[in-house]
C-alpha positions as CSV (number, residue, x, y, z in Angstrom):
1,X,-13.4,7.0,5.2
2,X,-12.6,8.3,1.7
3,X,-9.3,7.7,0.1
4,X,-8.1,8.3,-3.5
5,X,-5.9,6.3,-5.6
6,X,-2.9,8.7,-4.8
7,X,-3.3,8.1,-1.2
8,X,-3.5,4.3,-1.7
9,X,-0.3,4.5,-3.9
10,X,1.6,6.6,-1.6
11,X,1.0,4.1,1.3
12,X,1.9,1.1,-0.9
13,X,-1.3,-0.6,-0.2
14,X,-1.6,-2.3,-3.6
15,X,1.5,-3.4,-5.6
16,X,2.0,-4.6,-9.3
17,X,3.2,-7.7,-7.8
18,X,0.0,-9.7,-6.8
19,X,1.7,-10.5,-3.6
20,X,3.1,-7.3,-2.6
21,X,2.2,-4.1,-1.0
22,X,0.2,-4.1,2.4
23,X,-2.5,-6.1,0.6
24,X,-0.3,-8.9,0.5
25,X,-0.3,-8.9,4.3
26,X,-4.2,-8.7,4.5
27,X,-5.1,-11.3,1.8
28,X,-5.9,-14.6,3.6
29,X,-9.0,-15.1,1.5
30,X,-10.1,-18.6,0.4
31,X,-12.0,-17.5,-2.7
32,X,-11.4,-15.1,-5.5
33,X,-14.7,-13.3,-4.9
34,X,-13.5,-12.8,-1.4
35,X,-10.4,-11.3,-2.5
36,X,-12.1,-8.9,-4.7
37,X,-14.4,-8.0,-2.0
38,X,-11.5,-7.0,0.3
39,X,-9.7,-4.9,-2.5
40,X,-13.1,-3.0,-2.8
41,X,-13.3,-2.8,1.1
42,X,-9.8,-1.2,1.2
43,X,-10.8,1.3,-1.4
44,X,-14.1,2.1,0.2
45,X,-14.2,1.5,4.0
46,X,-17.2,2.2,6.4
47,X,-18.5,5.7,6.0
48,X,-19.4,6.5,9.6
49,X,-18.3,5.6,13.2
50,X,-21.2,3.4,13.9
51,X,-20.7,1.1,10.8
52,X,-16.9,0.8,11.5
53,X,-17.6,-0.3,15.3
54,X,-20.1,-2.8,13.9
55,X,-17.4,-4.1,11.5
56,X,-14.7,-4.3,14.0
57,X,-16.8,-6.4,16.1
58,X,-17.5,-8.8,13.4
59,X,-13.6,-9.1,12.7
60,X,-12.9,-9.6,16.3
61,X,-15.5,-12.5,16.4
62,X,-13.6,-14.3,13.3
63,X,-10.3,-13.5,15.3
64,X,-11.5,-15.5,18.2
65,X,-13.3,-18.4,16.0
66,X,-11.0,-18.8,13.2
67,X,-11.8,-22.6,13.3
68,X,-15.5,-21.9,12.5
69,X,-14.6,-20.8,8.9
70,X,-15.9,-23.8,6.7
71,X,-13.4,-25.6,4.6
72,X,-16.0,-27.1,2.2
73,X,-15.6,-24.2,-0.1
74,X,-12.6,-23.3,-2.2
75,X,-11.7,-20.9,-4.9
76,X,-12.4,-23.7,-7.5
77,X,-15.9,-24.1,-6.0
78,X,-16.8,-20.5,-6.8
79,X,-15.3,-20.6,-10.1
80,X,-17.3,-23.7,-11.1
81,X,-20.6,-22.3,-9.7
82,X,-20.1,-19.3,-11.9
83,X,-19.5,-21.4,-14.9
84,X,-22.4,-23.6,-14.0
85,X,-24.9,-20.8,-13.7
86,X,-23.6,-19.1,-17.1
87,X,-24.8,-22.1,-18.8
88,X,-28.3,-22.0,-17.5
89,X,-29.6,-20.3,-20.7
90,X,-28.4,-23.3,-22.8
91,X,-29.4,-25.9,-20.4
92,X,-31.9,-28.4,-21.7
93,X,-34.4,-30.5,-19.6
94,X,-33.3,-34.1,-19.1
95,X,-35.2,-36.4,-21.7
96,X,-36.6,-40.0,-21.1
97,X,-33.5,-41.5,-22.5
98,X,-31.4,-40.1,-19.5
99,X,-33.5,-42.1,-17.1
100,X,-33.6,-45.3,-19.1
101,X,-29.9,-45.9,-19.9
102,X,-27.2,-46.7,-17.7
103,X,-24.3,-44.5,-16.4
104,X,-21.8,-46.2,-18.8
105,X,-23.9,-45.2,-21.8
106,X,-24.1,-41.7,-20.6
107,X,-20.1,-41.6,-20.0
108,X,-19.5,-43.1,-23.5
109,X,-21.9,-40.9,-25.5
110,X,-22.5,-37.8,-23.3
111,X,-19.0,-37.7,-21.7
112,X,-18.6,-33.9,-21.4
113,X,-22.1,-33.3,-20.2
114,X,-21.9,-36.2,-17.7
115,X,-18.9,-35.1,-15.9
116,X,-19.8,-31.3,-16.1
117,X,-23.0,-32.3,-14.3
118,X,-21.4,-34.5,-11.8
119,X,-18.5,-32.1,-11.0
120,X,-20.9,-29.0,-10.9
121,X,-23.5,-30.6,-8.6
122,X,-20.6,-31.8,-6.4
123,X,-19.3,-28.2,-6.1
124,X,-22.8,-26.8,-5.6
125,X,-23.5,-29.4,-2.8
126,X,-20.2,-28.2,-1.1
127,X,-21.0,-24.5,-1.3
128,X,-24.5,-25.0,0.1
129,X,-22.9,-27.2,2.8
130,X,-20.5,-24.5,3.8
131,X,-23.3,-22.0,3.8
132,X,-25.3,-24.2,6.2
133,X,-22.4,-24.3,8.5
134,X,-22.1,-20.5,8.5
135,X,-25.6,-20.2,9.2
136,X,-25.6,-22.5,12.1
137,X,-23.0,-20.2,13.8
138,X,-25.6,-17.8,14.9
139,X,-27.4,-20.6,16.6
140,X,-24.4,-21.9,18.6
141,X,-22.4,-18.8,19.4
142,X,-23.1,-15.2,20.5
143,X,-22.4,-13.2,17.6
144,X,-22.1,-9.4,16.9
145,X,-24.9,-7.5,15.3
146,X,-23.5,-7.2,11.7
147,X,-22.3,-10.7,11.6
148,X,-25.8,-11.8,12.8
149,X,-27.7,-10.0,10.1
150,X,-25.3,-11.6,7.4
151,X,-25.9,-15.0,8.8
152,X,-29.6,-14.5,9.0
153,X,-29.6,-13.5,5.3
154,X,-27.7,-16.7,4.5
155,X,-30.1,-18.8,6.4
156,X,-33.1,-17.2,4.5
157,X,-31.7,-17.9,1.1
158,X,-30.8,-21.5,2.2
159,X,-34.6,-21.9,2.6
160,X,-35.0,-22.7,-1.2
161,X,-37.0,-25.9,-1.8
162,X,-34.1,-27.4,-3.6
163,X,-31.5,-26.8,-0.9
164,X,-32.1,-30.0,1.1
165,X,-31.8,-32.3,-2.0
166,X,-28.7,-30.5,-3.1
167,X,-26.8,-30.8,0.1
168,X,-27.4,-34.5,-0.1
169,X,-25.5,-34.9,-3.5
170,X,-22.7,-37.5,-3.1
171,X,-20.7,-39.6,-5.5
172,X,-23.6,-42.2,-4.8
173,X,-26.3,-40.1,-6.2
174,X,-27.6,-41.7,-9.4
175,X,-27.0,-39.6,-12.7
176,X,-30.6,-39.4,-13.5
177,X,-31.1,-37.6,-10.2
178,X,-28.2,-35.4,-10.7
179,X,-29.5,-34.5,-14.3
180,X,-32.7,-33.4,-12.8
181,X,-31.2,-31.3,-10.0
182,X,-28.8,-29.7,-12.4
183,X,-31.6,-28.7,-14.7
184,X,-33.9,-27.3,-12.0
185,X,-31.0,-25.7,-10.1
186,X,-29.8,-23.6,-13.1
187,X,-33.5,-22.7,-13.7
188,X,-34.5,-21.9,-10.3
189,X,-31.4,-21.1,-7.9
190,X,-29.1,-18.8,-10.1
191,X,-30.2,-15.6,-8.1
192,X,-30.4,-17.4,-4.8
193,X,-26.9,-18.9,-5.1
194,X,-25.4,-15.5,-6.4
195,X,-26.9,-13.8,-3.3
196,X,-25.2,-16.3,-1.1
197,X,-22.0,-16.1,-3.0
198,X,-22.0,-12.3,-2.3
199,X,-22.7,-13.0,1.4
200,X,-19.8,-15.6,1.5
201,X,-17.5,-13.1,-0.1
202,X,-18.0,-10.5,2.4
203,X,-17.5,-13.0,5.3
204,X,-14.4,-14.3,3.6
205,X,-13.1,-10.8,3.6
206,X,-13.8,-10.2,7.1
207,X,-12.1,-13.5,8.3
208,X,-9.3,-12.6,6.0
209,X,-8.6,-9.5,8.0
210,X,-9.0,-11.5,11.4
211,X,-6.5,-14.0,10.1
212,X,-3.9,-11.0,9.1
213,X,-4.5,-9.5,12.5
214,X,-3.7,-12.9,14.3
215,X,-0.8,-13.9,11.9
216,X,1.0,-10.4,12.1
217,X,0.5,-10.2,16.0
218,X,-1.5,-6.8,15.4
219,X,-3.9,-5.4,18.0
220,X,-7.4,-4.1,17.4
221,X,-7.5,-0.2,17.9
222,X,-9.8,1.5,20.3
223,X,-12.0,3.4,17.9
224,X,-13.3,6.9,18.9
225,X,-16.0,9.2,17.7
226,X,-15.0,11.9,15.1
227,X,-14.6,14.4,17.8
228,X,-12.5,15.4,19.9
229,X,-10.0,14.2,17.2
230,X,-7.7,11.6,18.7
231,X,-4.6,9.7,17.5
232,X,-2.5,8.2,20.2
233,X,-0.1,5.2,19.5
234,X,2.7,3.4,21.2
235,X,5.0,1.0,19.6
236,X,3.6,1.7,16.1
237,X,5.6,0.5,13.1
238,X,5.5,-0.1,9.4
239,X,4.4,-3.6,8.7
240,X,6.4,-4.0,5.5
241,X,9.7,-3.6,7.2
242,X,11.7,-6.8,8.3
243,X,13.3,-5.0,11.3
244,X,11.1,-2.0,12.1
245,X,11.9,0.8,14.6
246,X,8.7,1.4,16.4
247,X,7.3,5.0,17.3
248,X,5.3,6.5,20.0
249,X,3.0,9.4,18.9
250,X,0.1,11.3,20.7
251,X,-2.0,14.0,19.2
252,X,-4.7,16.1,20.7
253,X,-7.0,18.9,19.7
254,X,-4.6,21.4,21.2
255,X,-1.6,19.9,19.4
256,X,-2.8,18.5,16.2
257,X,0.2,19.5,14.0
258,X,3.3,17.6,13.9
259,X,6.3,19.2,12.1
260,X,9.0,16.6,11.2
261,X,12.5,17.4,10.5
262,X,15.7,15.3,9.9
263,X,18.3,14.5,7.2
264,X,17.3,12.8,3.9
265,X,17.0,9.1,4.3
266,X,16.8,9.4,8.1
267,X,13.0,7.8,8.1
268,X,10.6,10.8,7.8
269,X,8.8,9.2,4.9
270,X,8.6,5.7,6.4
271,X,7.3,7.2,9.6
272,X,4.4,9.0,8.0
273,X,3.5,5.9,6.0
274,X,3.3,4.0,9.1
275,X,0.8,6.6,10.6
276,X,-1.2,6.4,7.3
277,X,-1.1,2.5,7.0
278,X,-2.3,2.1,10.6
279,X,-5.1,4.8,10.3
280,X,-6.4,2.8,7.2
281,X,-6.2,-0.6,8.8
282,X,-8.1,0.8,11.8
283,X,-10.7,2.0,9.5
284,X,-11.1,-1.4,7.8
285,X,-12.2,-3.0,11.2
286,X,-9.0,-5.0,11.8
287,X,-5.8,-4.7,13.9
288,X,-3.0,-2.6,13.4
289,X,0.9,-2.9,13.7
290,X,1.4,-1.1,17.2
291,X,1.2,-2.1,20.7
292,X,-1.8,0.2,21.1
293,X,-3.8,2.9,19.1
294,X,-6.6,5.0,19.9
295,X,-8.0,6.8,17.0
296,X,-11.1,8.9,15.9
297,X,-13.2,8.1,13.1
298,X,-11.5,10.0,10.2
299,X,-13.3,11.3,7.0
300,X,-10.2,10.2,5.1
301,X,-6.5,10.2,4.5
302,X,-4.9,12.8,2.4
303,X,-1.2,12.3,1.2
304,X,1.2,14.7,-0.5
305,X,4.2,12.3,-1.0
306,X,5.1,11.5,-4.5
307,X,3.2,13.9,-6.9
308,X,3.6,13.2,-10.5
309,X,3.8,15.7,-13.3
310,X,1.8,15.1,-16.5
311,X,3.5,15.7,-19.7
312,X,0.3,15.1,-21.7
313,X,-1.6,17.8,-19.8
314,X,1.6,20.0,-20.1
315,X,1.7,20.2,-16.1
316,X,5.1,20.8,-14.4
317,X,6.1,18.9,-11.1
318,X,5.5,22.0,-9.4
319,X,2.0,22.8,-10.7
320,X,1.1,19.2,-9.9
321,X,2.3,19.8,-6.3
322,X,0.2,23.1,-6.2
323,X,-2.9,21.2,-7.4
324,X,-2.5,18.4,-4.9
325,X,-2.2,21.1,-2.3
326,X,-5.3,22.9,-3.4
327,X,-7.2,19.6,-3.3
328,X,-6.1,19.2,0.2
329,X,-7.1,22.6,1.1
330,X,-10.6,22.0,-0.2
331,X,-10.9,18.8,1.9
332,X,-9.9,20.6,5.0
333,X,-12.9,23.0,4.4
334,X,-15.1,20.1,5.7
335,X,-15.7,19.9,9.5
336,X,-15.0,16.0,9.4
337,X,-11.5,15.4,10.5
338,X,-8.9,14.1,8.0
339,X,-5.3,12.7,8.6
340,X,-3.0,14.8,6.2
341,X,0.5,13.5,5.6
342,X,2.8,16.0,3.7
343,X,6.3,14.9,2.5
344,X,8.8,17.6,1.6
345,X,6.5,20.0,-0.1
346,X,7.3,21.9,-3.2
347,X,10.4,19.9,-4.3
348,X,9.6,21.1,-7.8
349,X,11.0,24.6,-7.2
350,X,13.9,26.6,-5.8
351,X,14.9,26.6,-2.2
352,X,13.5,30.1,-1.7
353,X,10.1,29.6,-3.2
354,X,9.9,26.3,-1.4
355,X,10.6,28.1,1.9
356,X,7.9,30.8,1.2
357,X,5.3,28.2,-0.2
358,X,5.8,25.8,2.8
359,X,5.6,28.7,5.5
360,X,2.5,29.9,3.9
361,X,0.9,26.3,3.9
362,X,1.7,25.8,7.4
363,X,0.2,29.2,8.5
364,X,-3.0,28.1,6.6
365,X,-3.0,24.6,8.0
366,X,-2.9,26.0,11.6
367,X,-6.4,27.3,10.8
368,X,-7.8,23.9,10.9
369,X,-7.5,22.3,14.3
370,X,-10.1,19.7,13.7
371,X,-7.7,17.8,11.5
372,X,-4.5,15.8,12.0
373,X,-1.6,17.0,10.2
374,X,2.0,15.8,9.8
375,X,4.3,17.7,7.6
376,X,8.1,16.8,7.1
377,X,10.7,19.3,5.8
378,X,14.3,19.4,5.4
379,X,14.2,23.1,5.4
380,X,15.5,23.6,9.0
381,X,14.6,27.4,8.5
382,X,11.0,26.9,8.3
383,X,10.8,24.6,11.6
384,X,12.6,27.4,13.3
385,X,10.3,30.0,12.1
386,X,7.3,28.2,13.9
387,X,9.3,27.0,16.9
388,X,7.3,29.1,19.4
389,X,3.8,27.9,18.1
390,X,2.5,25.9,20.9
391,X,-0.2,24.1,18.7
392,X,2.8,22.5,16.9
393,X,4.5,19.4,17.9
394,X,8.2,19.3,16.8
395,X,10.2,16.0,16.3
396,X,13.1,14.7,14.4
397,X,15.1,11.5,13.5
398,X,18.5,11.4,14.8
399,X,21.6,10.9,12.7
400,X,24.7,9.9,14.4
401,X,27.8,11.4,12.8
402,X,31.4,10.9,13.4
403,X,33.6,12.8,11.0
404,X,32.8,11.9,7.5
405,X,30.7,8.8,8.6
406,X,27.2,8.8,9.6
407,X,24.5,6.4,10.9
408,X,20.6,6.7,10.7
409,X,19.0,5.4,14.0
410,X,15.4,5.8,12.8
411,X,14.6,6.8,16.2
412,X,12.0,9.5,16.7
413,X,12.8,12.4,19.1
414,X,11.2,15.6,20.3
415,X,12.7,18.8,18.9
416,X,14.0,20.2,15.6
417,X,16.9,18.7,13.5
418,X,19.6,20.7,11.8
419,X,21.2,17.7,10.3
420,X,22.6,18.3,6.8
421,X,24.2,15.3,5.2
422,X,23.3,15.6,1.5
423,X,26.9,16.6,0.4
424,X,28.3,13.9,2.8
425,X,26.3,11.2,0.9
426,X,27.3,12.6,-2.4
427,X,30.8,12.4,-1.2
428,X,30.7,8.9,0.4
429,X,29.2,7.5,-2.9
430,X,32.1,8.8,-5.0
431,X,30.1,10.9,-7.1
432,X,32.3,14.1,-6.7
433,X,35.4,11.9,-7.5
434,X,33.7,10.4,-10.6
435,X,32.8,13.8,-11.9
436,X,36.2,15.1,-11.6
437,X,37.7,12.1,-13.4
438,X,38.5,12.4,-17.1
439,X,37.1,10.0,-19.8
């Protein structure tokens, strides 16, 4: 699956707040390397159906066996190993004096080197013990193919001749032995340990997604091949909302287009983000916030939600919208299915232009039945224009109104809405009265 930075931003996947965004819900990693791997995985999910299915099987395994994740390795372990091996080029072989003097002498005259060696070897031993426990999983459990390959490679890297001595390191290990092991490890094991760290980071990312699935009570989706294109969900909701209203949605090849209407603030954008987030999570191989989801493998998610103008390039907001739509059209020329989420197109121009442009875009989009498309609009007339097209589904969000008061239910219903409450909101917030007032 291919997703650009704009799509990830529109879906609030990452946030400037390190703990915010959807990523904050997924991050149960135990190491910084695992966290970095998880971030890269989100920006570059599996690129084919078979690879995604294998990954989902691996994440499912961790979801059933969370207790197997080793506790020997911490973030501090990984950081210490990096520092340890970065010093390999300046490491000197232990001299005879190292073996002839006592521990107290080493602590007194080589304090920094003594504690660095002791601390580093302790972390290296912990890491290798953790990797050994991971490798043993394949011997003790029935593991899926992808995970089995990872564990096999870990086992092969653990076959280094120094591993057996290093995993025995403890507080009782003499400093002379630590010094020799430290020198040899930095000279002989750097590449081996870095390979193990990469494997560990991948497994850390996978177990993190498994824990997120369990902790948030999400469900694993049913993954389908790219064709026929399928997206069918029950009780889907946005994971960042405290009290979300769930949705049911069902696309098919004959009805691959959803035209969404409703008043401003009624829930259209949140609904589309819910679909986008669930589609992305499914393509990461993990669970989704829904009771059920059956989804085809998608080439990518394309959003047209919060387009930004570029003052440095001299591009207006409307031109930026056009360029984003052009990119969307180019993507849709490919046969591989995409999920396209379009929110209130052409906000950067007048109502008449917006109507004509939106109508033309819908006509064009209907020529691409192999893609899934959701378009929201507050232009009631656009929806009415296409109301007889059988390939379009129509849905709206209900706004309950009584006199000058209104209430958003956030419930998705079939049909077309003609709710218009913008002026009421302006009045309710007292804007009109303020503008009539005198300074």
